[in-house]
C-alpha distance (Angstrom), angle and dihedral (degrees) to the residues before:
residue distance angle dihedral
X1 . . .
X2 3.79 . .
X3 3.79 122.0 .
X4 3.83 90.7 -130.9
X5 3.84 135.5 19.6
X6 3.82 125.7 -157.9
X7 3.78 112.0 -129.6
X8 3.74 95.4 163.4
X9 3.79 91.8 113.6
X10 3.80 95.6 39.8
X11 3.84 122.0 120.4
X12 3.89 124.9 -145.0
X13 3.83 110.0 -128.4
X14 3.75 142.4 112.9
X15 3.75 115.1 -67.1
X16 3.83 90.6 -126.2
X17 3.79 112.2 21.1
X18 3.75 116.5 -145.2
X19 3.75 113.1 -114.1
X20 3.81 114.7 -117.2
X21 3.86 93.3 6.5
X22 3.73 132.2 95.7
X23 3.77 127.9 -161.4
X24 3.77 114.3 -130.7
X25 3.72 141.0 166.2
X26 3.80 115.0 -122.1
X27 3.78 137.1 171.6
X28 3.74 114.5 -131.0
X29 3.84 126.6 178.1
X30 3.76 111.4 -100.0
X31 3.82 91.5 -125.9
X32 3.77 92.4 53.7
X33 3.76 93.6 46.8
X34 3.82 92.7 45.9
X35 3.88 90.1 51.4
X36 3.88 91.8 49.5
X37 3.88 90.1 48.0
X38 3.85 91.3 49.6
X39 3.84 94.3 46.4
X40 3.79 90.9 46.7
X41 3.80 91.9 49.4
X42 3.87 91.2 51.8
X43 3.82 91.3 47.7
X44 3.81 93.8 43.3
X45 3.83 95.7 -121.4
X46 3.74 136.9 111.0
X47 3.85 118.1 -85.1
X48 3.80 91.6 -137.7
X49 3.77 90.0 55.1
X50 3.77 90.3 48.2
X51 3.84 91.0 49.1
X52 3.82 89.7 51.2
X53 3.73 92.3 51.8
X54 3.76 92.0 48.4
X55 3.83 89.6 52.8
X56 3.80 90.3 49.7
X57 3.75 92.2 51.9
X58 3.87 89.3 47.5
X59 3.81 90.6 53.0
X60 3.90 90.7 46.6
X61 3.84 93.3 -113.4
X62 3.73 97.6 123.6
X63 3.77 103.4 154.6
X64 3.78 94.3 -158.9
X65 3.81 116.3 96.7
X66 3.81 118.5 -121.3
X67 3.77 108.5 -99.7
X68 3.79 127.8 -156.2
X69 3.85 89.2 -106.5
X70 3.79 92.4 54.0
X71 3.80 92.0 45.4
X72 3.76 92.3 51.2
X73 3.80 89.8 50.5
X74 3.87 90.4 51.7
X75 3.80 91.2 48.9
X76 3.89 91.2 49.0
X77 3.80 89.7 52.1
X78 3.80 96.3 44.6
X79 3.74 103.2 36.6
X80 3.85 98.8 66.5
X81 3.77 89.4 49.6
X82 3.86 92.2 50.2
X83 3.80 89.4 48.8
X84 3.78 91.2 52.2
X85 3.79 89.9 51.8
X86 3.77 92.9 51.9
X87 3.79 93.6 44.8
X88 3.88 92.2 52.2
X89 3.77 91.1 49.0
X90 3.83 93.9 50.9
X91 3.84 93.4 49.3
């Protein structure tokens, strides 16, 4: 073992960087973080994974295809509102 090592040209980083992911520092409200942690614990998943998925949905990059079940749910939610709009216009 040497008495001294030269780290002047060394770089700080993960030993094996994760492909497609970047480590960042971000400030999140305590209430938001606590809610994600609680929901993740109930669902048995990681809160960071859950936050990443929520951001993807917000950005419109949901990788899951729209299924018939999801489509029916959207129609049920939107159809009553559209009917109310038509009814109020015709009155």
